[in-house]
N, C-alpha and C positions, 0 to 999 in steps of 0.2 A: 501493500498501499505506498503510495505519494506522501512524503507530508505532508503538503493541502489536504489529504483528503481527512486525515487525522482529526480528530477532537484533540485539544488539548482542556488537561482539567486544570484543578487549581493548584495538584502534587508541582504540575510542570510549572506552575507559571512560580513555587516558591524555586525550583529548581533553576530555571531560567535568571534568576533574579540574584541565586548567589551563586552560581554562579562570574556573575558578571563585578559583583560586589566583594563576594568571600567568599574564594573554591577552595578556600582550606574544610570550610566547613560543608563543603557539598555528601562524601563516604558517611557523615554523621543524619542527613536526612532522612534515611530513611525507618532511625529512632526515634526524630522528631515524629514524624508520622505516624507511629505506633501510637508515643505517647497519649498524641492529639489528641489520638481518637478513644480514645480513655478516657479521658479527662478534656476539651478541650475548651478554652482559651482568646480572649480576644485583649486587645491592649489598652483597654477601658476597661476589663475588670471585671464584666457582665459574660459567663459564669467570672471566674475566677479570677484572676489575675497569671499572666508567661507566669510560668518557672523560671522559679530564678532569675525574676527581680528589672531589674537594670544592671544584674552581671549577664544574664544572657550572653549568645551571642546572638550572629543573626538568623538564626534560623526558626527558631520560634519566633523571635519578632515579627519579621516575613512570612512564615505559617498566622499569625497572629493579625495583619495588617490586613493578610489573601480575606480573613476567615472575616474580622470588621468589615472592613471597606470595599473589598473588591467588587464580593458578592453581592452586598449589596445598593454598589449603581448595577452589579448586572439587572439586576431588579427592579431596579427604576426605582429605588428607596433612598433614603442618604442616607452617609453614611453611617453605619449605629453610634448610639451612645448609649451611655448605663441608664437601668431607670429608676425611678427615685424609689430612697432610703421609706420603707411603713413600718407601723407592726401591729399586732393582731391578725386579722381573718383578710390585711393589706401583705401584709408581710408572708401568707402561707399561698394568694394567689401569687406570688410575683416566685416564689418557689419555689413553680406548678411551671412557672411561664420560663423558668430559669434551665428545669430541666426539658424542657420541649425544645424550649433555647440551644440549650448541648445534643438534643440527641438531632436539632438539624446541621450544627454546628459538624458532630463529628463527620458530617459528611463531610466538608465543604473542601476535604481536596477531590476526593473523584469529581465534583464537579463539574460540569465543561464552561470555560472561560476563553468565548470570542473574542475578538479584537475589538478593541475600545475602537469609539471613535474622534473626533477632536476635544469633543464637550467633557466628553468623559476620561479620555486627558487632563485634560486640563482640571478638571475635579483630582479627581488617581493626586498629579500632584499637589494642589493644595492640599491631601489631604496624606498625604509620604512626607510633608514637610513642615505639617501641623503635629503629623505623630512624632518623630524623630526628636525635634525640638521639644513634646513632652515627656522621651524617653534621654533624654540630653545628652543628643550627641552633636555632635559640630558641625558651625559652619562645613565642615565638606563632606563630613557623611551624610546630612542632611541633602545634600546637594546627588553625591553618588546613587542614593539611596533610590530620590527617588525616580532620580533618571532609568537608573536599570529599571521599578518596577512601568515605567512610561514603556522604556524599549521594549520590554518582553508582552506588556496590554499592546502592544502600536499593530503589532504582526501577528494574528494569533490565526491559527487553524480553525476553521471552520467546517461544519458538517456538510457530505458529500450529498449536492440538489435528492429527495426520492427521484426514482425512477417511477414511471404510473406501468404500474399493472397491465400486460399482455396476458387477456384470461382464453 
């Protein structure tokens, strides 16, 4: 199958970004994906934040970013934000929402990711620089991360159009 006919997934995007940003972390992507599928995370902390906190390498950060931002943009939603805190029955509602959200997030590495148009790429650049700023990255790292994510999403692999069935 030709590259242009394959469907690119969230984990493919993570690998592409890491190849440009931190190629030394590529051997660890499999274990990061496995940990993510067991207990997914986002950068905003809902469900609970990224393992390793600020000291974690790029791989968990990139996967959290893809889960939180890129998938939201594919769905047409604004980038994810943490829900408000609550007590009592509302807290129970949010807890059930977090479980459902965690189940959805666990599927992120396998979701198809098409090429992004210019508008979405601008949103990704802004979200990437904001996420790296919150994470405490240097200006050079912020720019490198945003450029790597935008480059990975600018050229996508789209599913081949279905051919009409011949009966």
